[in-house]
C-alpha positions in Angstrom: 18.7 -5.0 15.3 15.0 -4.3 15.9 14.2 -0.7 16.7 10.6 -1.1 18.0 10.0 2.5 17.0 6.3 2.6 16.5 3.5 5.2 16.4 -0.1 4.2 16.5 -2.9 6.6 15.6 -6.6 6.8 14.9 -7.5 7.8 11.4 -10.5 8.2 9.2 -10.1 6.8 5.7 -10.7 4.0 3.3 -8.4 1.3 1.9 -8.7 -1.1 -1.0 -7.9 -4.7 -0.5 -8.4 -7.9 -2.5 -12.1 -7.9 -1.8 -12.7 -4.1 -2.4 -12.9 -1.0 -0.4 -13.2 -0.9 3.4 -13.2 1.7 6.2 -9.9 2.4 7.9 -9.7 3.6 11.5 -6.2 2.8 12.7 -2.7 3.2 11.4 0.7 2.1 12.6 3.9 3.7 11.4 7.2 2.0 12.4 10.8 1.8 11.4 11.9 -1.8 11.5 12.7 -4.9 9.4 10.5 -5.2 6.3 8.7 -8.4 5.3 9.0 -8.0 1.5 11.3 -5.1 0.6 14.9 -6.4 0.3 16.4 -4.0 2.8 17.6 -4.4 6.4 15.2 -1.7 7.7 12.4 0.3 6.2 9.6 2.7 7.2 6.5 0.6 7.4 2.9 1.8 7.4 -0.1 -0.4 8.2 -3.6 1.0 7.6 -6.1 -1.1 9.5 -9.7 -1.9 10.3 -9.4 -4.5 13.1 -13.1 -5.2 13.4 -13.0 -6.8 9.9 -10.2 -9.2 10.7 -6.6 -9.5 9.5 -7.4 -9.2 5.8 -8.6 -5.6 6.3 -5.1 -4.2 6.2 -3.1 -2.2 3.7 0.6 -2.5 4.3 3.4 -0.3 2.8 7.2 -0.7 3.2 9.3 2.2 2.0 13.0 2.9 1.8 14.2 5.9 3.8 14.4 8.3 0.8 10.9 7.3 -0.5 9.4 7.8 3.0 10.9 11.3 3.3 9.7 12.2 -0.2 6.2 10.9 0.6 6.1 12.9 3.8 7.3 16.0 2.0 4.7 15.5 -0.8 1.9 15.1 1.7 2.9 18.3 3.6 3.4 20.2 0.3 0.0 19.2 -1.1 -1.9 20.1 2.1 -0.1 23.5 2.3 -1.6 24.3 -1.2 -5.2 23.5 -0.3 -7.4 26.4 0.4 -8.4 26.8 4.1 -12.1 26.3 3.2 -11.5 22.8 2.0 -9.5 21.6 5.0 -12.0 19.9 7.2 -11.6 17.1 9.7 
């Protein structure tokens, strides 16, 4: 069953693809069927720069446990950064 649970957001970042680094300005986070991971459902994250075409994409498929650990690690890491370094 498809969940269609999707969040789209604007981001500021960089991603590395087959042809090198490129600017990222969009991300999609969704829980649905993976393309490559051998599971029925996964948390999928696409980092995108649409102005550069379909090859300017970094895609990630994670099992539920990995997705939760990644989210916890991001929050934990940011909580340890001094306030003066947290900009934008």
